[in-house]
C-alpha positions in Angstrom: -28.2 27.4 101.3 -28.0 27.8 97.5 -29.5 24.5 95.6 -29.8 23.2 92.2 -33.3 21.9 92.6 -35.0 19.2 90.3 -37.3 21.5 88.2 -34.3 23.5 87.4 -32.0 20.2 86.3 -35.1 18.7 84.1 -35.2 22.2 82.4 -31.6 22.0 81.8 -31.4 18.4 80.7 -34.5 19.1 78.4 -32.7 21.8 76.8 -29.6 20.1 76.4 -31.3 17.1 74.8 -33.1 19.6 72.1 -30.1 21.1 71.0 -28.3 18.0 70.4 -31.0 16.6 68.7 -31.0 19.7 66.4 -27.4 19.4 65.9 -27.3 15.7 65.6 -27.7 15.7 61.4 -24.0 17.4 61.3 -22.7 15.5 64.1 -20.9 12.6 61.9 -19.3 15.6 60.0 -18.3 17.1 63.3 -16.7 13.8 64.1 -14.8 12.9 61.3 -13.4 16.3 61.3 -12.3 16.0 65.1 -11.0 12.5 64.1 -8.6 13.8 61.5 -7.8 16.5 63.5 -6.6 14.6 66.8 -5.1 11.4 64.6 -6.7 9.2 68.1 -10.4 7.6 68.3 -10.4 8.9 71.8 -9.1 12.2 71.6 -11.7 12.5 68.6 -14.7 11.8 70.9 -13.1 13.7 73.8 -13.3 16.9 71.6 -16.7 16.1 70.2 -18.2 16.3 73.9 -15.8 19.6 74.5 -17.0 20.7 71.1 -21.0 20.3 72.1 -20.9 21.3 75.5 -19.2 24.7 74.6 -21.8 24.9 71.5 -24.5 24.6 74.1 -23.2 27.3 76.3 -22.3 29.4 73.2 -25.8 29.1 72.0 -27.2 30.3 75.2 -25.0 33.4 74.5 -26.0 34.3 70.9 -29.3 36.4 70.1 -28.8 35.9 66.7 -29.8 32.7 64.2 -26.7 30.1 63.5 -27.4 29.4 60.1 -24.4 27.7 59.0 -24.3 25.1 62.1 -21.4 22.7 61.0 -19.2 25.7 60.0 -19.7 27.1 63.6 -19.1 24.0 65.4 -15.8 23.3 63.7 -14.8 26.7 64.7 -15.7 25.8 68.1 -13.7 22.3 67.6 -10.7 24.2 66.4 -10.2 26.5 69.4 -11.1 23.8 71.8 -8.5 21.7 70.3 -6.0 24.7 70.1 -6.8 25.4 73.8 -6.3 21.8 75.1 -2.8 21.9 73.0 -1.9 25.1 75.3 -2.3 23.4 78.4 -0.5 20.6 80.1 -1.3 17.1 78.5 0.1 13.7 78.6 1.8 11.6 76.4 -0.1 10.6 73.2 -0.6 7.2 72.0 0.7 5.9 68.8 -1.7 6.7 66.1 -3.7 3.6 64.6 -4.2 2.8 61.1 -7.3 4.5 59.9 -9.5 4.5 56.7 -8.0 6.0 53.6 -9.9 9.1 51.7 -10.4 9.1 48.2 -8.4 6.2 47.0 -5.0 7.0 49.2 -2.6 4.6 50.3 -3.8 3.9 54.0 -0.3 3.8 55.7 0.2 7.0 54.2 -2.3 8.7 55.5 -2.0 7.0 59.1 1.5 8.6 58.7 0.2 11.7 58.0 -1.9 11.7 60.7 0.8 10.3 63.0 2.8 13.6 62.1 -0.3 15.9 62.7 -0.5 14.7 66.2 2.8 14.8 67.1 5.0 17.4 65.6 2.7 20.3 63.8 1.4 23.4 66.1 -2.3 23.3 66.5 -2.7 25.9 64.1 -0.8 24.3 61.2 -2.7 21.2 62.0 -6.0 22.5 61.7 -5.0 24.4 58.5 -3.6 21.2 56.7 -6.6 19.1 57.8 -9.3 21.8 56.3 -7.7 22.2 53.2 -5.6 18.7 52.4 -8.7 16.7 54.1 -11.9 18.7 54.0 -10.9 21.1 50.6 -12.0 24.1 52.7 -11.5 27.4 50.6 -8.9 29.3 52.0 -10.8 32.3 53.3 -13.1 30.0 55.1 -10.2 28.5 57.3 -8.9 32.0 57.9 -12.4 32.4 59.2 -12.2 29.4 61.4 -8.6 30.2 62.6 -9.1 33.8 63.4 -6.3 34.8 61.1 -5.9 36.3 57.5 -5.4 33.8 54.6 -1.7 34.8 53.8 -1.2 33.2 57.2 -3.2 30.2 56.2 -0.8 30.2 53.3 2.1 30.1 55.3 0.8 27.5 58.0 -0.3 25.0 55.1 3.3 25.5 53.8 4.9 25.0 57.3 2.5 21.9 58.1 3.3 20.4 54.6 7.1 20.6 54.9 7.1 19.2 58.6 5.2 16.2 57.8 8.5 14.4 55.9 9.6 13.2 59.3 8.5 10.7 61.7 7.2 11.0 65.2 8.3 8.7 68.1 5.5 6.6 69.3 4.3 7.3 72.6 1.5 5.2 74.9 -0.7 6.2 77.4 -0.5 4.7 81.3 -1.5 1.2 81.1 -4.5 0.0 83.2 -4.4 -2.9 85.7 -5.4 -5.8 83.2 -6.2 -8.0 86.2 -8.7 -5.3 87.7 -10.4 -5.0 84.2 -10.6 -8.7 84.0 -12.3 -9.0 87.4 -14.7 -6.3 86.5 -16.0 -7.8 83.2 -16.2 -11.1 84.9 -18.5 -8.9 87.4 -20.5 -7.4 84.7 -21.0 -10.6 83.1 -22.1 -12.2 86.4 -24.7 -9.4 86.9 -22.9 -9.1 90.2 -23.5 -5.6 91.6 -21.7 -6.1 94.9 -18.4 -7.4 93.2 -18.2 -4.5 91.0 -18.7 -1.9 93.9 -15.7 -3.9 95.6 -13.6 -3.1 92.8 -14.2 0.9 93.1 -11.9 2.9 94.6 -13.9 5.4 97.1 -15.6 8.3 94.9 -14.9 6.5 91.6 -16.4 8.1 88.5 -18.9 6.5 86.0 -18.9 8.7 82.8 -21.4 7.5 80.0 -19.9 9.8 77.5 -22.0 12.8 76.6 -25.1 11.7 78.7 -24.6 11.1 82.7 -21.6 11.7 85.0 -21.7 9.6 88.4 -19.4 9.8 91.6 -19.2 7.3 94.0 -20.8 3.7 94.3 -24.5 4.3 95.7 -24.8 6.8 92.3 -23.8 4.0 90.1 -25.7 1.4 91.9 -28.8 3.3 91.8 -28.0 4.8 88.2 -26.3 3.3 85.5 -26.0 -0.4 87.4 -29.7 -0.6 87.9 -30.8 0.7 84.5 -28.5 -2.2 82.9 -29.3 -4.6 85.0 -32.8 -4.2 85.9 -34.7 -1.9 83.6 -33.0 -3.6 80.4 -35.0 -6.8 81.6 -35.5 -7.5 77.5 -31.8 -8.0 76.6 -28.9 -9.7 78.5 -25.1 -8.4 78.5 -22.2 -10.2 78.4 -18.8 -8.1 79.3 -15.3 -9.4 77.7 -11.9 -8.0 77.8 -10.5 -6.7 74.6 -7.7 -4.5 73.3 -6.8 -1.5 71.3 -3.6 -0.4 70.2 -2.5 -2.2 73.3 -4.7 -0.7 75.7 -7.2 -3.3 77.3 -11.0 -2.7 77.0 -14.2 -3.8 78.4 -16.4 -4.8 75.5 -20.2 -5.2 76.1 -22.1 -7.4 74.2 -25.9 -7.6 74.3 -28.5 -9.9 72.6 -32.4 -10.0 73.0 -33.3 -12.5 75.7 -36.0 -13.7 73.3 -33.2 -14.8 70.7 -34.5 -12.5 68.2 -31.4 -11.0 67.1 -27.8 -12.1 67.5 -25.3 -11.1 70.0 -23.8 -7.5 68.8 -21.0 -5.3 70.6 -23.2 -2.2 71.9 -20.8 -0.6 74.3 -17.2 -0.2 75.0 -15.6 0.9 78.4 -12.2 2.6 79.1 -11.3 1.6 82.7 -8.6 3.8 84.5 -7.1 2.2 88.0 -5.6 3.3 90.8 -3.8 0.8 93.1 -5.9 -2.5 92.3 -8.9 -0.6 92.3 -11.3 0.9 89.3 -10.7 5.0 89.5 -13.1 5.7 86.5 -15.1 3.9 83.9 -16.1 5.6 80.6 -18.6 4.3 78.8 -19.1 4.9 75.1 -22.8 3.7 74.3 -23.6 7.1 73.0 -21.1 7.6 70.9 -21.9 6.3 67.2 -18.7 7.1 65.1 -16.6 6.0 67.8 -18.5 2.8 68.1 -18.4 1.9 64.4 -14.7 2.4 63.8 -14.1 0.2 67.2 -16.3 -2.6 65.5 -14.4 -2.1 62.0 -10.7 -2.0 63.5 -11.7 -5.1 65.8 -13.4 -6.7 63.0 -17.1 -7.5 65.3 -21.1 -6.9 64.8 -21.7 -3.6 66.3 -25.5 -3.2 66.7 -26.6 0.7 66.7 -29.3 1.4 69.2 -30.4 4.4 67.6 -30.2 6.5 70.8 -27.8 9.4 70.3 -28.3 11.4 73.9 
């Protein structure tokens, strides 16, 4: 029987950690691009993670040095975005308010991003973001999109023309708020058994970009043990918040010695099925997403400094 043993998995994790540490200096700019491209806080983080995963695999296939890391990552992100667009996809959420760039009217920026996320073809969207938001040269945009400068000019023209309309708002399916309230209460009580009782058989816990767990026992011995037992120098408190109509579990943390005030360190998105939790997605290791959440929710966020 083929087995992926501990030595192999340890080596893979070590290589991934070394790779992510090397690209970390350009991660914020990569996230900024993905955020503008998708127009959605959660889709942006998903695209960042997909880009880093593809880049890690691509690096393993490369024999030449990669000297211009950010353009390399942006091209991978663009291709990942176009690939995702070509697949069947759920309805998009209404685009939230975002910070304006360069003194632009925030409402105008939001409306433009809304149009980008709903009306434009992916190549047009990428061209408009790369040129009008990041001011990339046309030749660089052509290389990223794998096309000609003339085709980029045509995509920019079509995309800018289409930004005059308004896109209808569409929302994601909503999770069961009562289940999320019960989950937050169980986390605040440090009650592992209550948490486990709320889980669907085969439920998933995804610490985005770092750990994937399947089933109650994996969570009990992994992320829950780490939070409730190993991290004994801090205390967590959970409550239900809301962003763009979606209920979220907000995780607050404070040192047990009282040396620092309580701050938001974690946000969890929860999927529910039949009154139980089918998936939890934790954004503890997503600094740009947490920073935006803190700003939009007007709450203090503590950057723990650990990315991977």
